[in-house]
All heavy atoms as an XYZ file, in Angstrom:
746
protein
N      26.140    -14.124     51.590
C      25.378    -15.301     51.240
C      24.021    -15.328     51.941
O      23.119    -15.976     51.478
C      26.152    -16.563     51.612
C      27.273    -16.860     50.689
S      26.587    -17.509     49.189
C      27.846    -18.506     48.592
N      23.961    -14.652     53.070
C      22.721    -14.699     53.812
C      21.627    -13.864     53.160
O      20.448    -14.144     53.342
C      22.953    -14.212     55.254
C      23.872    -15.119     56.033
C      24.165    -14.526     57.402
O      23.713    -13.455     57.734
N      24.938    -15.253     58.208
N      22.001    -12.826     52.379
C      21.004    -11.921     51.797
C      20.886    -12.122     50.286
O      20.602    -11.194     49.547
C      21.372    -10.476     52.127
C      20.201     -9.529     51.971
O      19.043     -9.983     52.058
O      20.464     -8.341     51.734
N      21.101    -13.338     49.818
C      21.015    -13.644     48.387
C      19.611    -13.345     47.831
O      19.489    -12.724     46.776
C      21.438    -15.098     48.100
C      21.151    -15.482     46.667
C      22.901    -15.280     48.436
N      18.538    -13.748     48.491
C      17.205    -13.414     47.958
C      16.986    -11.899     47.849
O      16.373    -11.417     46.902
C      16.233    -14.042     48.966
C      17.005    -15.138     49.614
C      18.425    -14.639     49.656
N      17.522    -11.143     48.790
C      17.403     -9.677     48.740
C      18.151     -9.106     47.544
O      17.651     -8.209     46.855
N      19.343     -9.617     47.282
C      20.122     -9.166     46.120
C      19.418     -9.539     44.823
O      19.389     -8.753     43.868
C      21.541     -9.762     46.151
C      22.434     -9.167     47.176
N      22.770     -7.840     47.196
C      23.075     -9.731     48.242
C      23.569     -7.590     48.206
N      23.768     -8.739     48.868
N      18.859    -10.721     44.776
C      18.148    -11.159     43.575
C      16.910    -10.298     43.322
O      16.615     -9.928     42.183
C      17.757    -12.637     43.690
C      18.898    -13.640     43.584
C      18.372    -15.049     43.810
C      19.594    -13.537     42.244
N      16.220     -9.972     44.395
C      15.039     -9.119     44.239
C      15.454     -7.724     43.775
O      14.813     -7.130     42.906
C      14.276     -9.030     45.563
C      12.978     -8.249     45.447
C      12.211     -8.214     46.760
O      12.693     -8.668     47.793
N      11.007     -7.670     46.707
N      16.536     -7.209     44.329
C      17.054     -5.896     43.935
C      17.457     -5.906     42.459
O      17.139     -4.989     41.706
C      18.227     -5.513     44.831
C      18.686     -4.089     44.622
O      17.919     -3.257     44.149
N      19.912     -3.804     44.987
N      18.154     -6.955     42.028
C      18.548     -7.086     40.620
C      17.321     -7.188     39.713
O      17.279     -6.601     38.625
C      19.452     -8.302     40.426
C      20.887     -8.162     40.902
C      21.610     -9.506     40.788
C      21.611     -7.101     40.117
N      16.325     -7.911     40.178
C      15.094     -8.062     39.403
C      14.399     -6.719     39.223
O      13.932     -6.387     38.132
C      14.166     -9.058     40.100
O      12.949     -9.161     39.393
N      14.354     -5.928     40.283
C      13.731     -4.610     40.197
C      14.499     -3.695     39.230
O      13.906     -2.987     38.433
C      13.656     -3.964     41.582
C      12.647     -4.591     42.500
C      12.730     -4.030     43.908
O      13.648     -3.284     44.257
N      11.758     -4.419     44.743
N      15.809     -3.737     39.332
C      16.633     -2.911     38.440
C      16.466     -3.354     36.990
O      16.417     -2.532     36.077
C      18.094     -2.959     38.857
C      18.356     -2.193     40.132
C      19.828     -2.185     40.496
C      20.037     -1.397     41.779
N      21.444     -1.276     42.134
N      16.364     -4.659     36.768
C      16.151     -5.178     35.418
C      14.804     -4.709     34.868
O      14.699     -4.310     33.696
C      16.233     -6.703     35.416
C      16.079     -7.388     34.066
C      17.156     -6.928     33.099
C      16.114     -8.901     34.238
N      13.775     -4.733     35.715
C      12.453     -4.257     35.291
C      12.506     -2.772     34.924
O      11.909     -2.341     33.935
C      11.414     -4.494     36.402
C      11.086     -5.948     36.650
C      10.483     -6.612     35.425
O       9.687     -6.027     34.705
N      10.900     -7.848     35.175
N      13.240     -1.970     35.712
C      13.392     -0.551     35.417
C      14.092     -0.351     34.074
O      13.693      0.490     33.273
C      14.183      0.151     36.515
C      13.420      0.341     37.807
C      14.296      0.968     38.893
O      15.522      0.825     38.869
N      13.657      1.638     39.843
N      15.136     -1.138     33.859
C      15.869     -1.033     32.592
C      14.982     -1.408     31.407
O      15.032     -0.766     30.362
C      17.119     -1.922     32.618
C      18.289     -1.398     33.433
C      19.407     -2.445     33.495
C      18.813     -0.101     32.849
N      14.169     -2.433     31.570
C      13.264     -2.842     30.491
C      12.245     -1.744     30.187
O      11.943     -1.462     29.027
C      12.557     -4.149     30.839
C      13.432     -5.402     30.820
C      12.668     -6.603     31.369
C      13.931     -5.668     29.406
N      11.726     -1.099     31.235
C      10.784      0.009     31.036
C      11.465      1.168     30.314
O      10.892      1.774     29.407
C      10.213      0.473     32.371
C       9.211     -0.488     32.972
C       8.693      0.021     34.304
C       7.751     -0.988     34.949
N       7.287     -0.550     36.270
N      12.689      1.468     30.732
C      13.440      2.542     30.073
C      13.719      2.213     28.612
O      13.644      3.083     27.731
C      14.754      2.816     30.817
C      14.629      3.511     32.169
C      15.987      3.568     32.857
C      14.039      4.905     32.008
N      14.035      0.951     28.340
C      14.291      0.540     26.966
C      13.027      0.686     26.117
O      13.085      1.186     24.994
C      14.791     -0.895     26.909
C      15.104     -1.344     25.492
C      15.468     -2.821     25.414
O      15.060     -3.609     26.264
N      16.208     -3.190     24.389
N      11.889      0.265     26.638
C      10.625      0.397     25.909
C      10.309      1.866     25.640
O       9.888      2.232     24.547
C       9.484     -0.248     26.698
C       9.528     -1.757     26.722
C       8.449     -2.355     27.612
O       7.516     -1.628     28.022
O       8.539     -3.557     27.902
N      10.541      2.703     26.643
C      10.306      4.137     26.483
C      11.238      4.716     25.413
O      10.810      5.505     24.571
C      10.518      4.848     27.816
C      10.277      6.336     27.773
C      10.548      6.999     29.129
O      10.911      6.340     30.098
N      10.362      8.295     29.181
N      12.493      4.310     25.432
C      13.456      4.794     24.443
C      13.064      4.345     23.036
O      13.180      5.114     22.076
C      14.863      4.301     24.784
N      12.586      3.127     22.896
C      12.158      2.633     21.583
C      10.950      3.407     21.071
O      10.876      3.747     19.880
C      11.854      1.137     21.648
C      13.060      0.207     21.772
C      12.609     -1.236     21.996
C      13.940      0.311     20.538
N       9.997      3.694     21.969
C       8.831      4.484     21.554
C       9.256      5.882     21.115
O       8.779      6.410     20.118
C       7.809      4.568     22.694
C       6.993      3.306     22.885
C       5.820      3.544     23.831
N       6.208      4.008     25.149
C       6.498      3.221     26.186
N       6.445      1.911     26.051
N       6.836      3.736     27.354
N      10.164      6.468     21.872
C      10.654      7.809     21.534
C      11.417      7.784     20.205
O      11.284      8.699     19.391
C      11.547      8.335     22.652
C      11.931      9.790     22.474
C      12.682     10.343     23.674
O      12.513      9.823     24.790
O      13.438     11.303     23.474
N      12.186      6.730     19.988
C      12.932      6.600     18.734
C      11.975      6.516     17.551
O      12.181      7.168     16.516
C      13.817      5.349     18.777
C      14.583      5.096     17.518
C      15.356      3.784     17.594
C      15.972      3.443     16.269
N      16.576      2.114     16.263
N      10.906      5.722     17.681
C       9.917      5.608     16.607
C       9.228      6.943     16.346
O       9.011      7.325     15.192
C       8.888      4.533     16.955
C       9.434      3.129     16.901
C       8.431      2.084     17.377
O       7.271      2.448     17.674
O       8.814      0.907     17.458
N       8.904      7.656     17.418
C       8.271      8.966     17.281
C       9.200      9.933     16.544
O       8.789     10.642     15.632
C       7.921      9.515     18.664
C       7.294     10.890     18.649
C       7.044     11.391     20.057
C       6.596     12.839     20.043
N       6.515     13.392     21.395
N      10.468      9.931     16.939
C      11.446     10.828     16.310
C      11.683     10.448     14.852
O      11.875     11.322     14.007
C      12.751     10.817     17.094
C      12.632     11.444     18.452
S      14.172     11.338     19.351
C      14.530     13.061     19.529
N      11.662      9.159     14.544
C      11.836      8.731     13.155
C      10.676      9.243     12.309
O      10.886      9.699     11.176
C      11.930      7.206     13.079
N       9.468      9.193     12.855
C       8.312      9.727     12.133
C       8.422     11.223     11.922
O       8.135     11.746     10.837
N       8.855     11.929     12.962
C       9.041     13.379     12.847
C      10.127     13.703     11.824
O       9.988     14.647     11.044
C       9.400     13.974     14.202
C       8.262     13.969     15.198
C       8.673     14.451     16.582
O       9.853     14.818     16.782
O       7.807     14.455     17.474
N      11.193     12.914     11.820
C      12.283     13.147     10.884
C      11.805     12.943      9.447
O      12.123     13.735      8.556
C      13.467     12.223     11.175
C      14.675     12.503     10.298
S      16.146     11.559     10.756
C      15.677      9.924     10.256
N      11.016     11.911      9.214
C      10.491     11.658      7.878
C       9.598     12.818      7.438
O       9.672     13.272      6.287
C       9.719     10.345      7.847
N       8.781     13.321      8.347
C       7.907     14.452      8.025
C       8.737     15.690      7.708
O       8.433     16.425      6.743
C       6.953     14.729      9.176
N       9.789     15.922      8.477
C      10.642     17.084      8.231
C      11.392     16.963      6.909
O      11.546     17.942      6.176
C      11.628     17.283      9.389
C      11.015     17.770     10.694
C      12.059     17.737     11.810
C      10.433     19.160     10.540
N      11.853     15.753      6.588
C      12.527     15.552      5.300
C      11.570     15.834      4.151
O      11.954     16.420      3.143
C      13.080     14.125      5.198
C      14.345     13.908      5.983
C      14.884     12.502      5.780
C      16.193     12.301      6.514
N      16.767     10.973      6.284
N      10.340     15.424      4.310
C       9.328     15.690      3.282
C       9.096     17.190      3.141
O       9.005     17.709      2.025
C       8.025     14.976      3.638
O       7.024     15.292      2.717
N       9.012     17.884      4.264
C       8.832     19.332      4.223
C      10.023     20.018      3.558
O       9.848     20.953      2.782
C       8.647     19.885      5.636
C       7.303     19.602      6.247
C       7.163     20.209      7.631
O       7.727     21.283      7.892
O       6.482     19.580      8.462
N      11.226     19.533      3.843
C      12.430     20.112      3.235
C      12.412     19.907      1.726
O      12.719     20.824      0.964
C      13.700     19.501      3.865
C      13.876     20.015      5.281
C      14.936     19.808      3.029
C      14.966     19.310      6.069
N      12.051     18.709      1.294
C      11.993     18.428     -0.140
C      10.962     19.330     -0.814
O      11.215     19.876     -1.900
C      11.655     16.962     -0.388
N       9.816     19.504     -0.173
C       8.780     20.380     -0.724
C       9.280     21.817     -0.789
O       9.074     22.511     -1.790
C       7.500     20.300      0.139
O       7.052     18.953      0.174
C       6.412     21.193     -0.401
N       9.947     22.259      0.268
C      10.471     23.625      0.296
C      11.528     23.831     -0.784
O      11.544     24.864     -1.465
C      11.050     23.939      1.679
N      12.417     22.845     -0.968
C      13.440     22.963     -2.008
C      12.803     23.044     -3.388
O      13.229     23.826     -4.239
C      14.407     21.776     -1.945
C      15.401     21.864     -0.824
C      16.360     20.678     -0.841
C      17.378     20.767      0.269
N      18.327     19.641      0.235
N      11.790     22.238     -3.605
C      11.094     22.259     -4.882
C      10.439     23.620     -5.113
O      10.508     24.182     -6.210
C      10.047     21.153     -4.912
O       9.277     21.225     -6.079
N       9.825     24.144     -4.072
C       9.172     25.448     -4.195
C      10.198     26.553     -4.435
O       9.974     27.446     -5.242
C       8.362     25.748     -2.926
C       7.524     26.992     -3.036
C       6.620     27.195     -1.834
O       6.433     26.258     -1.044
O       6.100     28.305     -1.699
N      11.335     26.471     -3.761
C      12.397     27.453     -3.964
C      12.881     27.414     -5.399
O      13.078     28.453     -6.033
C      13.557     27.211     -2.978
C      13.133     27.610     -1.568
C      14.806     27.973     -3.395
C      14.106     27.181     -0.484
N      13.078     26.216     -5.920
C      13.529     26.075     -7.302
C      12.515     26.669     -8.262
O      12.876     27.403     -9.190
C      13.762     24.606     -7.622
O      14.098     24.438     -8.971
N      11.256     26.371     -8.033
C      10.202     26.892     -8.891
C      10.148     28.414     -8.819
O      10.037     29.098     -9.850
C       8.851     26.301     -8.470
O       7.808     26.890     -9.199
N      10.227     28.951     -7.618
C      10.190     30.409     -7.461
C      11.417     31.072     -8.088
O      11.306     32.142     -8.684
C      10.087     30.773     -5.980
C       8.753     30.438     -5.322
C       8.835     30.671     -3.814
C       7.623     31.248     -5.927
N      12.551     30.413     -7.978
C      13.761     30.951     -8.593
C      13.608     31.026    -10.107
O      14.002     32.021    -10.740
C      14.953     30.078     -8.220
O      16.117     30.522     -8.856
N      13.027     29.987    -10.699
C      12.783     29.997    -12.142
C      11.791     31.096    -12.515
O      11.965     31.783    -13.521
C      12.268     28.645    -12.610
C      13.318     27.564    -12.574
C      12.758     26.205    -12.971
O      11.573     26.052    -13.226
N      13.628     25.209    -13.028
N      10.772     31.265    -11.682
C       9.787     32.313    -11.957
C      10.422     33.695    -11.887
O      10.102     34.575    -12.695
C       8.619     32.218    -10.968
C       7.736     31.022    -11.208
C       6.620     30.914    -10.182
O       6.372     31.831     -9.414
N       5.947     29.762    -10.168
N      11.331     33.894    -10.944
C      12.032     35.174    -10.838
C      12.840     35.427    -12.103
O      12.839     36.538    -12.652
C      12.935     35.208     -9.582
C      13.908     36.367     -9.634
C      12.094     35.279     -8.326
N      13.531     34.388    -12.573
C      14.306     34.535    -13.808
C      13.420     34.887    -14.982
O      13.764     35.759    -15.804
N      12.274     34.246    -15.081
C      11.342     34.535    -16.171
C      10.814     35.954    -16.056
O      10.725     36.684    -17.061
C      10.192     33.504    -16.169
C      10.733     32.134    -16.580
C       9.057     33.935    -17.090
C       9.761     30.996    -16.361
N      10.468     36.362    -14.845
C       9.958     37.722    -14.649
C      11.009     38.771    -14.971
O      10.703     39.810    -15.564
C       9.454     37.897    -13.208
C       8.168     37.165    -12.875
C       7.865     37.275    -11.384
C       7.009     37.714    -13.682
N      12.251     38.512    -14.594
C      13.317     39.453    -14.927
C      13.466     39.583    -16.434
O      13.693     40.678    -16.957
C      14.648     39.009    -14.307
C      14.764     39.296    -12.840
C      16.143     38.881    -12.332
C      16.315     39.185    -10.875
N      17.642     38.774    -10.390
N      13.362     38.456    -17.122
C      13.465     38.484    -18.573
C      12.297     39.245    -19.182
O      12.465     40.035    -20.109
C      13.486     37.050    -19.135
O      14.583     36.360    -18.562
C      13.638     37.052    -20.630
N      11.106     38.993    -18.650
C       9.923     39.664    -19.170
C      10.009     41.166    -18.950
O       9.598     41.949    -19.808
C       8.673     39.106    -18.499
N      10.540     41.577    -17.825
C      10.657     43.000    -17.531
C      11.778     43.603    -18.366
O      11.713     44.767    -18.756
C      10.900     43.213    -16.015
C      11.216     44.642    -15.711
C       9.696     42.745    -15.227
N      12.790     42.832    -18.643
C      13.877     43.293    -19.505
C      14.948     44.069    -18.790
O      15.749     44.745    -19.429
N      14.998     44.018    -17.488
C      16.015     44.781    -16.765
C      17.114     43.884    -16.211
O      17.578     44.064    -15.107
C      15.381     45.597    -15.638
C      14.686     44.736    -14.613
O      14.595     43.526    -14.771
N      14.200     45.363    -13.564
N      17.550     42.934    -17.029
C      18.626     42.051    -16.596
C      19.962     42.639    -17.052
O      20.071     43.185    -18.144
C      18.456     40.657    -17.214
C      17.234     39.908    -16.735
S      17.036     38.328    -17.566
C      18.240     37.347    -16.712
N      20.958     42.515    -16.198
C      22.289     42.923    -16.624
C      22.857     41.846    -17.544
O      22.287     40.773    -17.688
C      23.196     43.178    -15.419
C      23.368     41.965    -14.529
O      22.816     40.897    -14.862
O      24.057     42.084    -13.504
N      23.961     42.115    -18.172
C      24.485     41.187    -19.177
C      24.869     39.842    -18.569
O      24.677     38.798    -19.185
C      25.676     41.803    -19.914
O      26.778     41.959    -19.039
N      25.399     39.829    -17.363
C      25.778     38.567    -16.722
C      24.533     37.727    -16.450
O      24.526     36.512    -16.672
C      26.533     38.841    -15.426
N      23.467     38.370    -15.995
C      22.227     37.641    -15.731
C      21.625     37.122    -17.023
O      21.087     36.019    -17.071
C      21.216     38.543    -15.017
O      21.682     38.901    -13.749
N      21.705     37.944    -18.088
C      21.176     37.511    -19.387
C      21.930     36.288    -19.888
O      21.332     35.337    -20.384
C      21.268     38.632    -20.421
C      20.202     39.683    -20.287
C      20.324     40.710    -21.384
C      19.299     41.809    -21.218
N      19.416     42.841    -22.248
N      23.256     36.307    -19.764
C      24.064     35.179    -20.212
C      23.731     33.924    -19.402
O      23.600     32.834    -19.967
C      25.553     35.505    -20.107
C      26.034     36.457    -21.167
C      27.511     36.718    -21.049
C      27.954     37.731    -22.104
N      29.391     38.009    -22.023
N      23.582     34.074    -18.099
C      23.245     32.930    -17.250
C      21.870     32.392    -17.617
O      21.663     31.177    -17.694
C      23.284     33.333    -15.778
N      20.937     33.292    -17.878
C      19.587     32.879    -18.264
C      19.603     32.164    -19.610
O      18.978     31.117    -19.777
C      18.657     34.094    -18.310
C      17.247     33.750    -18.661
C      16.424     33.138    -17.735
C      16.737     34.028    -19.921
C      15.115     32.811    -18.048
C      15.442     33.695    -20.241
C      14.626     33.090    -19.310
N      20.323     32.722    -20.582
C      20.423     32.085    -21.898
C      21.083     30.708    -21.781
O      20.658     29.758    -22.440
C      21.208     32.974    -22.852
C      20.446     34.212    -23.293
C      21.295     35.164    -24.121
O      22.495     34.875    -24.365
O      20.754     36.209    -24.522
N      22.085     30.618    -20.928
C      22.754     29.335    -20.724
C      21.775     28.311    -20.145
O      21.738     27.160    -20.584
C      23.939     29.526    -19.776
C      24.789     28.288    -19.586
C      25.990     28.601    -18.705
C      26.838     27.361    -18.500
N      28.000     27.612    -17.648
N      20.965     28.747    -19.189
C      19.978     27.851    -18.590
C      18.934     27.429    -19.626
O      18.566     26.261    -19.708
C      19.293     28.562    -17.421
C      18.545     27.637    -16.520
C      18.081     28.310    -15.251
N      18.453     29.701    -15.152
C      17.746     30.624    -14.522
N      16.644     30.303    -13.916
N      18.150     31.869    -14.482
N      18.464     28.361    -20.429
C      17.483     28.047    -21.476
C      18.089     27.061    -22.478
O      17.433     26.092    -22.883
C      17.005     29.327    -22.195
C      16.214     30.217    -21.248
C      16.192     28.997    -23.433
C      14.912     29.623    -20.779
N      19.321     27.304    -22.886
C      19.984     26.401    -23.828
C      20.136     25.002    -23.241
O      19.986     24.000    -23.951
C      21.343     26.961    -24.253
C      21.202     28.150    -25.172
O      20.201     28.277    -25.888
N      22.178     29.039    -25.154
N      20.421     24.917    -21.941
C      20.523     23.610    -21.287
C      19.170     22.912    -21.295
O      19.087     21.718    -21.555
C      21.042     23.751    -19.851
C      21.207     22.428    -19.146
C      22.218     21.516    -19.819
O      23.294     21.949    -20.209
N      21.878     20.249    -19.963
N      18.093     23.667    -21.035
C      16.749     23.080    -21.090
C      16.460     22.548    -22.492
O      15.906     21.462    -22.654
C      15.677     24.107    -20.716
C      15.657     24.509    -19.261
C      15.269     25.787    -18.886
C      16.008     23.623    -18.246
C      15.230     26.166    -17.554
C      15.970     23.997    -16.925
C      15.580     25.265    -16.580
O      15.543     25.639    -15.275
N      16.836     23.313    -23.501
C      16.587     22.892    -24.886
C      17.373     21.616    -25.190
O      16.853     20.683    -25.802
C      16.944     24.023    -25.873
C      15.943     25.177    -25.704
C      16.962     23.524    -27.309
C      16.320     26.443    -26.448
N      18.630     21.551    -24.743
C      19.436     20.344    -24.963
C      18.803     19.147    -24.248
O      18.739     18.043    -24.806
C      20.873     20.553    -24.484
C      21.718     21.393    -25.434
C      23.196     21.345    -25.070
N      23.505     21.929    -23.777
C      23.728     23.227    -23.548
N      23.684     24.089    -24.547
N      23.999     23.663    -22.335
N      18.331     19.368    -23.026
C      17.677     18.282    -22.285
C      16.421     17.807    -23.010
O      16.167     16.608    -23.105
C      17.330     18.726    -20.871
C      18.567     18.923    -20.004
O      19.650     18.416    -20.379
O      18.439     19.579    -18.946
N      15.647     18.740    -23.524
C      14.432     18.383    -24.260
C      14.794     17.607    -25.519
O      14.155     16.603    -25.854
C      13.609     19.641    -24.596
C      13.024     20.230    -23.303
C      12.502     19.334    -25.598
C      12.424     21.605    -23.468
N      15.829     18.046    -26.225
C      16.279     17.335    -27.423
C      16.712     15.904    -27.086
O      16.424     14.964    -27.835
C      17.428     18.082    -28.099
C      16.947     19.347    -28.809
O      15.738     19.452    -29.090
O      17.796     20.220    -29.080
N      17.405     15.739    -25.959
C      17.823     14.393    -25.546
C      16.625     13.508    -25.265
O      16.602     12.339    -25.664
C      18.706     14.462    -24.301
C      20.097     14.999    -24.550
C      20.877     15.070    -23.250
C      22.229     15.723    -23.441
N      22.956     15.862    -22.159
N      15.625     14.063    -24.610
C      14.424     13.278    -24.298
C      13.709     12.893    -25.591
O      13.261     11.749    -25.756
C      13.480     14.072    -23.362
C      12.136     13.390    -23.227
C      14.135     14.235    -22.000
N      13.594     13.830    -26.515
C      12.942     13.539    -27.787
C      13.705     12.450    -28.538
O      13.119     11.518    -29.079
C      12.813     14.815    -28.637
C      11.793     15.773    -27.984
C      12.391     14.493    -30.077
C      11.750     17.150    -28.620
N      15.030     12.560    -28.573
C      15.856     11.556    -29.244
C      15.676     10.199    -28.564
O      15.571      9.165    -29.252
C      17.321     11.969    -29.228
N      15.613     10.199    -27.261
C      15.430      8.941    -26.538
C      14.059      8.341    -26.849
O      13.928      7.129    -27.033
C      15.586      9.165    -25.043
C      15.398      7.942    -24.210
N      16.331      6.922    -24.205
C      14.410      7.558    -23.395
C      15.912      5.966    -23.398
N      14.727      6.321    -22.897
N      13.040      9.179    -26.913
C      11.692      8.686    -27.211
C      11.611      8.145    -28.645
O      10.877      7.202    -28.901
C      10.662      9.803    -27.014
C      10.414     10.212    -25.561
C       9.499     11.422    -25.511
C       9.797      9.061    -24.781
N      12.357      8.749    -29.550
C      12.358      8.284    -30.945
C      13.020      6.918    -31.087
O      12.716      6.183    -32.034
C      13.050      9.307    -31.854
C      12.183     10.519    -32.098
O      10.958     10.455    -32.007
N      12.814     11.638    -32.391
N      13.922      6.579    -30.173
C      14.594      5.269    -30.272
C      13.731      4.146    -29.689
O      14.038      2.986    -29.881
C      15.924      5.282    -29.523
O      15.695      5.576    -28.139
C      16.882      6.287    -30.121
N      12.686      4.474    -29.011
C      11.828      3.438    -28.395
C      10.873      2.856    -29.381
O      10.381      3.264    -30.272
C      11.057      4.012    -27.213
C      11.972      4.417    -26.079
S      11.001      5.013    -24.711
C      11.811      4.226    -23.380
């Protein structure tokens, strides 16, 4: 009981330290959230580029004509799916 002011001052100092640590953690969290958003954007861009390059490889293989039968079938299946998708879009546009 005799050192109550000392204990209160000690608690106050520890509370101030905790508040500083909390502020630092919040700043770091915001920084990391920004970095994460940037990385997600980069990943999306990379996935899009990979998809585009994959399609270009398929087109180049077809143009060169050295596709095996399994690759040709997969390519024809993909082309047919694109045609069906285009037909669906056209049909949808005609109903508008």
